Structures are given as C-alpha cells and as structure tokens.
N, C-alpha and C positions, 0 to 999 in steps of 0.2 A: 461481907467477907471479913474474917478475923484479922486483927493487927497483932504482929509479934514484935516484941522488943528484943533487941540483941546487943551483945557486947563481945568484942573479939580483938584479936591482934593481927596486923598485917605481917607479911613475910619479913618486913624490915623491923618488926618489933613494936610498931606504933599501935597504941590502943585506940580503938574506934567503937562507936555505938550508934544505934539508930533504930528505925522501925521499918517493918516490911508488911505490906498488905498482901497476903497469900492465902491459899486454901488450907494449908496444914503446916505443922512444924517441920515436916520433911521437906516441903517446898522451900521454906525459909532457909533451912540448912543447905539445900542445893544451890540457892542463890548466893549464899555467902561463900560456898566453895568455888563457884564460878568467879567470884571477885577476889579469890585468893586470900580470904580472911579466915583465920583459925578462931572459931567461936568459943567463947568462954561460957555463955549461956544464951538460950533462945527460949523465951516464954511468952505466952499470950498476954497481951495488954488487957488489964481489967477494964470492963466497960464502965463509962462514967454514969452517974445517976442522972436519969432524965425525968423531967416533969411533964410527960405526956406528949408534947407536940414533936419531939424528936428533931429539932432544928439542927442542921448540919453546919459546921463551921467551914466557911469557904477558904480557899487559898488566899494568902495575903498579897499575892501578885496577880494582876489581871492577865488574861490571855493576850490582850493587845500588847502590854508591856513585854511579855515573854516572847512574842513573835518579833517585836522590834529588836530586843536584845539578841535573839538568835540570828537574825539577818545581819545585824551590824557585826556580830562576832564572826560570822562566815566571811564577810567582806574584809575584815582586818586580817584573818588567817590567810585568805587568798592573796592579800597584798604583801604577805611575808613577815608580818609583825610577830615577835615572840609571844608565846601564850600568856605569860605573866603580864606583859605590857598590855596586851589586848584586854585582859580582865581588869587591869588597873584603870584603863581609859573608860571601859564600860561602867565600872563602879562610880567613877567621878561624874559621868554625864547622864546617868540614869535619873529620870524625874521621879521614879518611885522610891520612897525611902526604904521600904522593905527590900526591894530588889537591890538597891545600893548596898545595904548591909549584907545581904546574902552573897552577892558577887564578891564583896570584899573578903568575906570568910572563905569563899572558894579560892580566891587569889592567894590568900595566906596558906591554904592547904597545898595548893599546887607548888607554891614557892618552897614549901617544906619538903617536897619530893613526892607528894601524893599524885596519882594520875587524875586527870580531869574528870573522868567518869566516877571515880571514887569520891572526889570532892563534891560533885553534884549530887551523888547519892545520899549525902548527909542531909539533904534538904528535900525530902520526898513530897512535901506539900506544894513545892514549886516545880521541881524536876521529877516527873514521874518515871516509872520503870521504862516506858517507851523511850523517853528522852535519854535516860542514863545508858540503856543498852545500845542505842544507836551511836551515842558518843563513844562508848567503849569499842564498838566495831570500827568506827572511824579512826580512832587512835591506833588500833591494831593494824588496820590496813593502810595507814598513812594518807587517808582521804578525809580528814576531819572537816575541811572546808566544804566539800561536796555534801557530806552528811548534814552539816549545819544548815546548808541551803535547802536540802530536802526537808529537814525538820521545820524550818521557817515556813516553807510552802504548805507543809502538812498542817501546822498549827493555824495558819491563816484560813485554809479551806475548811478545816474542822470547825473553827469559830464561825465562819460564814454560814455553814450548814446549821449550826446550833441556833444562830440568830434567826435564820429563816424559819425553823420549826417554832421558835418562840413567838415570832411575829404572827404565825398562823393561829396561835392560841390567845394572843393578847386581845385582839378585837372582840371575839365572842365573849371573853371574860369580862371586858369592860362594859359591853352592852348588857350582859346579864346582871352585873353588879348595879348598874344604873336602873335597870328595870325593877330589880328587887328593892332597891332603895326608894324609888318612887312609890312602889306598892306599899311598903311599910309606912312611909310618910303619910300616904292617903288614909291608910287604915287607922293610924294613930291620931291624926289631927283633922282630917277633912270629914271622914265618915261620921265621927261622933256628932258633928254639927247637924248633919242630916238626920241622925238618929233622934235628936230632940224634936225636930220638926215632925217626924213620922209618929213620935209618941203622942204629940198634941193632936195630930190628925186622927189617930185611932184607926180602927178597921184592920182587916187582914192584909198583910204585906205580900207582894209577889215573892215567889220562892228565891229567885236570884238576889233580891234585896235582903231577904231574911238571912241568906247564907253570908253575904258580905258583912252585915251587921254582927252576926255571930262571930265571924273571924276578927272583926274589929274589937269586940268585947274580950275575946280570948287573948288577943295580943296585948291589950291594955292591962288586963288583970293578971295574966299568967305569962308575961313576957320572959320571966326568969326560967320557966319550965322549957320554953322553946330554946332559949339561949343555952341552957344546960344540956338539952338533947343534941344540939348542934355541936357543942364542945365535946360531949361524950362520944359522938360519932367520929369526930376528927381524931380524938385520942385513940379510940379503938382501932380505927383504920391505920394510923401510924404504927401502933404496936403490932398489929397483924402484918403490916408490910415490912416490919423490921425482922420478922422471922423468915427463914429460908423458904419454907412452904408458902407462906403468905406472899412473899415477894414474887415467887414464880407464878402464882395464881393471878396476881395483879398484872404482871407483865404479859401473861397470856391474854387476859381480858383487853389490855391496851392494844395488842396486835390484832384482835378480832373485832374491835369497834368499827362501825360503819364509817367510811371515808377517812376518819382520823387514823384508824388502825393501819390503813394502806400507806399513809404518809409516814407513820412511825416505822413501819417495816422497811420502807425505802431508805429512810434516814439511817436505820441500823445496818442495812446492807452497804450503804455508801461508807459508813464509818468503819465497818469491818474490812472491806476490801482496800480502802485507802491505807488503813493502819498496817495491815499485813503486807500490802504491796510496798509500802515505804520501808518497812523493816527488812523484807527480803532483799530489796534492791540495795540496801545499805550494808548487806553482808551479815545480818543477824541470822543465826541458825533457825531453821523452820520451826523446830519444836519450841524454842525460846520465843520466837515471833508469835506463835499461836497462843502460848501462855499469856503473853503480854496483851495480845488482841482480845482474849477472853475477858481479861480484867477491865478493859476499856470499852467493852461492847455496849454498856449502858442498858442492857436488857437481859434478864436472867435466862430467857428462852434461847436467845442468840448465844449467850455465854456457854450454856450447856451443849449447844450444837458445835461450837468451836472446840470445846474440851473433848467432845467425842471424836472430832476430827484429829485432834492431837494424839489421842489414844490409838486411833486407827493407824496413823503414820508411824507411831512407835512400834506397832506390830507389823510394819512393812506394807501397809495398804496405802491407798491413794487419799488425797484430800477430798475429792469430789464425792466419793461413795457415802460418807456420813452426812455430808451436806444435803445430798439427795433425799436421805431418809427423813430429814427434818422438814417441817411445814413452813419454814421461814424463807428459805432460798428458792426462788423461781427456777424452773428448768433452764432458762437461758443462762443464768449465773453459773449453775452447776456445769453446764456444757462448756462454757467459756473457760472456767477454771480447769476442767478436764483437758481441754485443748492446750491451755497454758502449761500444764504438767507434761503433756506428751511432747511438746515442742521445746521445752526448756525455757520458756519465756513467761513463767508464772507471774513474776513481778509486773511485767509490762501489761499482761492481761488483766491483773487485778486493778491496776491504775486506770485502765480503759473502762472497766466496770464501774469504778468509783466515779469517774467523770460522767458516765452515762446516768448514774443514779443521782448525782448532784443535780443534773438537769431535770430528772424526773421529780425530785423533791421540789425544785423551783416551780415546775408546772403544777404539781399537786397542791402546793401552798396557794398559788393563784386561783386554782379551781376551788379549793376549800373556802377561800375568802369570798369568792363570788357567790358560792352557795349559801354560806353562813349569813352573809349580810342581809339578804331579804328575809331569811328565816327568823333571825333575831329581831328584825323590825316588826315582823308579824307577831311574834311572841310578845314583844313589848306592847304592841298595839292591843292585843287581846287582853293582856293583864290590866292595863290602864283603862282602855276603852270599855272593857267588860264591867269594871266597877262603876264607871260614869253612867253607863246605860242602866245598870242595876239601881243606881241612886235616883235616876229620873223616871223609872217606871211607875213608882207611886204618884209622881207629879202628873204624869199623863192620865192616870186613873182618876186623880182629883179633878183634873180639867174636864174629863168626860162627865164626871158626876155633876159638876157645876153647870156644864153646858146642857146636860139633860134636864136639870131643874129649870 
C-alpha cells in the first residue's frame, strides 16, 4: 500500500506534517479533512532503493511497551490526573528510550493546544490509524479512559495471537534448518572420505551410493551455483510479493495451504473481528472502522473482502452480504454478523467471534505442532539415515564378496 507525505495547517494556524498509508491520494485527503487539517500538499512518498531482499524496518517501540503504556495511561486518566501530567509521568518512567522520546513530544504538542489524537498521529510508526482513531473517538465522547483500556486489551490479545501463530512456525523451521545443515555437513565433509575408499575398492557402486556421491561432488565443486540459485529465488519471490498482483496470489496460496492455511485463516478472522468490534464499540464510524480494519488485516484476500464490505455499506447494503461472497469467512461468522446487525449489537457479536477464533487458533496451533513434530523427525531421519545406508551399501557388497571367497 502506498505511503503519502503531507503538510498542512490546523484551524488554529499551526503547521503540521506527516505520512499516511492509504490506498489513494483521495483517501489521504479525506483523512486530513476528518482531522480538520487544511492540506498544503499531499504526494506519494518515493520508494527507497532496495537491494533485493526487501527487508522492512520495524517499529522502534515494541508491542509489549505500547500495551504497558496504554494500560498505565488509562489507569491515570481514570484516577483523574490531567492529560499533560499523565504524559509527563509516562515519559519519565518508560524503560524504552524511543517511547520516552515520543511520549515527550506528544506531551509538548498537547501542552501547546493540540488534541491527543493529532499529537499521536504525528508518530504513525508507533501509533497506527486504529490507535489514533480510537483515541479521537474517546476524546470526542469524553470516555478516553474506557477507550484506552479497550486499546490495551486489544493490543495484548493481538500480540498473544501473533505469538501463537509464530510459535507454530518456529518448531518446523528450526527442525528443517537443522536437517538441512546436517545434510550439507555430511555431503561436504563425511561423504568425501567414503568416496576415497570406494574409489580404491573399484567396481560398480549401488545406485543410491552413486547418487549421494554425485550430490557431494556437485556441492563441493559448484556450491556457488546453488547459493546463487537460492539467493535469486529469494530475491525474485520478494520482488514478486512486493507487487499488488503478486501479494494477492501469495496470500491466496497461504490460505489454501493444507493445515497451515486453516490456521492463518482463523487468525485473520480473529484479527478482523476483534479490530472491527473494538473500533465500533469505541464509537468509531463503521465506514472508518472498516477502512482501518482493511489496512490491519494482514492478508490481501481478507483486505479486499473488507473493502468490498465497506463499499456495500456505503451503498446502503449490509456487512454480511459481501463477506458471504468471499471464500474467507465461514457461514457461522457471516450468520453471527448478520444477527449482530439485526439486533444492533454488532460490536458485541464481533468480540464473541474474536474470542471463539482465538480459542480456535490455540487449538489449531496445538494440533499443528503435534502433527508436524513426528513428520519433521521422519523427514530428518530419512535424509540422514538414507545417506548413511547409501554409504554402507558398498561395504555390505564387499563383505559378501570377501565371505564368498
């Protein structure tokens, strides 16, 4: 999604600038109007030069620090402390140097007369659109403490979900890396020793042994070709994934993968429903909530389904109809959302769905781990054991020859 740089003036005449990650320049202008900023210019930020691997720069503040900050902020507001004093205390006691600096800048902006939402909006790498819009709704409705508590809960649950999905991917990745490393080590250092013995022995080698020896020779003599092919594949994949069409295809493949695709789909549904439910219950307009939810979906297929829902609502239709047409959302989710719309309790229904799918993700992760563990052990055993057997087959042949003599 493109990033737009902007500069403008508030109604009080103060000059402000920043960046917005939106679909188009029109969306950027619409956001600035909602913030009551008169834009002087809005233009797309030029893309930085990349050298293949497309590494993304992460936020300078961890999710854990942000959750702690938000919950402490809510506690202080509930206790009746003035806003500037809360920010001053939070800036002093923060253990994160980056967060300390940013909160200090927010405090200075608020002290100068800027609203809290506008001050937070100047730091999009830390406080995203969801955070800023919810704070803006809390300020407008006089329920900032409740909004901050909801935000803290949302951040904590979203991070827990993210950790759960990552943990499901960590184990098989580690086992696969170990298996490949052991295989490469054997091909480079162990197999050549056997190769000398077999050369002195002479005679025709068994096919498995010949294949292993050929792989060892290729890896020792042409390792740079293999390295170049792997690096090229990674670069090509990242460049393809950086395009809109490529990202959509990759995300579609992710959702259709056996076992893992079901886990990613459940995680995407949990993220979507919790984000939208939190926004609606905080007083954020449904169209704005869907726009923010689409950006935080984490999957292009889900994002397009949410944007289709937003377009449907703008034309006077329901939320459930476009979701039903997509292949992402199960019938149960669509029906529960439809019931929530009819009863006027959409936010409550969305949060129930999110809690249900959080539990589903936990179960799916446990199931995935239990399935992958024996599979990876078998794969590792076949790789290493296969090479060992291939190396000893000529030995057995030699023993039989000697015994026959």
